[in-house]
N, C-alpha and C positions, 0 to 999 in steps of 0.2 A: 370206380371201388369205390366200395363203402368201410370203413372199419366201426366195429363196435368191439365192446367187454362185459360179457355175461356175465354176471353173478349169480352163484350156485350155492345153494343152502342144499344139502345133503343129512342124509340120515347119519345120525349116529355111528360113528367106525365105519361110516362109508365113501370117504370123499375122495380115499386113494384109488380105489375101485373105477367110483365116477370120473376120475384123471383121465386115468387109462379107456374109458370109455368114450369121452369125450373126442379123445383125442384121434381117433380114427373116423369122428365126422368131416363131410367135406368142409371147406370155408374156415375151418380151426386154424388157426396159426398157431396157437400158444396153450397149453392148459394147465394152471399151476396149484396146487393145494395149498392154500393160506390160512394164517389164525385170524381170527375177527368174526364180524357177524355172519360171513359168507365162508364157505369152504373149500370152492374153487374157484376163479376167474378165468377165467376164459377170452381171449383174444381173436378173434373172426372177421374174416374178412368175406366180402362178398358183391353182386355187379351191386344191386340194389338194396333200398332198405327192407323192402319187404322180401327179400330172400334173408335176412338174417331175422326178423322179428317169424319168417315162418318157421328158420329152423329152432327157433327156441321153442314155440306154441307147438308145433306137431315134434320134432326129431327130441330136444332137450327134456321138453315138460314130462316127455312120454316113459322117461326111463324110473323105473320104481323108486330109485335111491335120492332121487329129486323133492325136497319139500317145496324151495320158494326159486325164484329167481329174479331178476333184475336186472334190464339189458340198457347200456349206456352207446348211443350211436353217436360217433366223433364227428365235429362238426368242420374241420378242416382236414 
């Protein structure tokens, strides 16, 4: 099992709506609105690294409220 943290920069005023949307995606263990450079942090789990990358590239980045993402794969 692979664990990752995905940081999302959202359009202004759209963080809470985006949080609710991403919570419904498969593999999302938790999603929180945060203060700082990014607006939402997702804790994701998947069988393979490529599953996490695919989720970011295809699903999360396709949402209109997403400005930018950064993905951090846990090494342990």
